[in-house]
C-alpha positions in Angstrom: 60.0 25.2 -23.2 58.8 23.1 -20.2 61.3 21.3 -18.0 59.6 18.3 -16.3 61.7 17.4 -13.2 61.2 14.2 -11.3 62.9 13.3 -8.1 62.8 9.6 -7.0 63.2 7.8 -3.7 64.1 4.3 -4.9 63.6 1.4 -2.7 66.8 0.1 -1.1 66.7 -3.2 -3.1 66.7 -1.4 -6.5 70.1 -2.0 -8.1 72.1 0.5 -10.2 71.5 -1.8 -13.1 67.7 -1.6 -12.6 67.8 2.2 -12.3 69.9 2.3 -15.6 67.3 0.1 -17.3 64.4 2.3 -16.2 66.3 5.4 -17.4 67.0 3.8 -20.8 63.2 3.2 -21.1 62.5 6.8 -20.2 65.1 8.1 -22.7 63.5 5.9 -25.4 60.3 7.9 -25.1 61.9 10.5 -27.4 61.5 7.9 -30.2 57.7 7.9 -29.7 56.9 11.5 -28.9 57.9 14.4 -31.1 59.0 17.6 -29.2 61.1 16.0 -26.5 64.2 18.1 -26.7 66.3 16.5 -24.0 66.4 13.9 -21.3 68.9 13.8 -18.4 69.5 11.8 -15.2 71.4 12.9 -12.2 72.3 11.8 -8.7 71.2 14.3 -6.0 74.5 15.3 -4.3 73.0 17.8 -1.9 74.6 17.6 1.6 71.3 18.7 3.1 70.3 15.2 4.1 67.2 16.2 6.2 65.8 18.2 3.3 66.6 15.6 0.7 64.4 13.1 2.5 65.7 10.2 0.5 65.2 11.7 -3.0 68.6 10.7 -4.2 67.8 10.3 -7.9 66.6 12.9 -10.4 65.7 13.0 -14.1 64.2 15.6 -16.3 62.7 16.0 -19.8 62.7 19.2 -21.7 59.6 19.5 -23.9 59.2 22.1 -26.6 55.9 23.2 -25.1 53.1 22.3 -22.8 51.3 20.4 -25.5 54.2 18.0 -25.9 54.4 17.6 -22.1 50.7 16.8 -22.1 51.1 14.2 -24.9 53.9 12.6 -23.0 51.7 12.3 -19.9 49.0 10.5 -21.8 51.2 8.3 -24.0 50.9 4.6 -23.3 54.7 4.1 -23.2 54.9 6.8 -20.5 52.2 5.2 -18.5 54.0 1.8 -18.7 57.3 3.1 -17.5 55.5 5.3 -14.9 54.0 2.1 -13.4 57.4 0.6 -13.2 58.8 3.6 -11.5 56.0 3.6 -8.9 56.8 0.0 -8.2 60.5 0.7 -7.8 60.3 3.6 -5.3 59.5 3.7 -1.6 55.9 4.3 -0.8 54.5 4.2 -4.3 53.6 7.7 -5.5 55.0 9.1 -2.2 58.4 8.1 -3.6 58.1 10.4 -6.6 58.1 14.2 -6.7 57.4 16.1 -9.9 57.7 19.7 -10.7 57.3 21.4 -14.1 58.9 24.8 -14.9 58.6 27.0 -17.9 61.9 28.1 -19.2 
């Protein structure tokens, strides 16, 4: 299983409602891509503010394997929501941190 973890540094003007709408779009990807096992969103509650560096929002997908993850990465719906996320964070791609781990 692959856990695809994404930390986000949203722009200050992005409302909670806008974040929720983006997360709903991400969650809906499971309707388009077989092998997505789970999707979760979290607030980063770490007290280590200097290390957090503004990445206060996190989501992850669990994929059954690397092939499903790769299909997700290339899927048009993922690319569409990805562009929306890049537009909603501080500094474009600098406002997104991704790590994939094998569980």
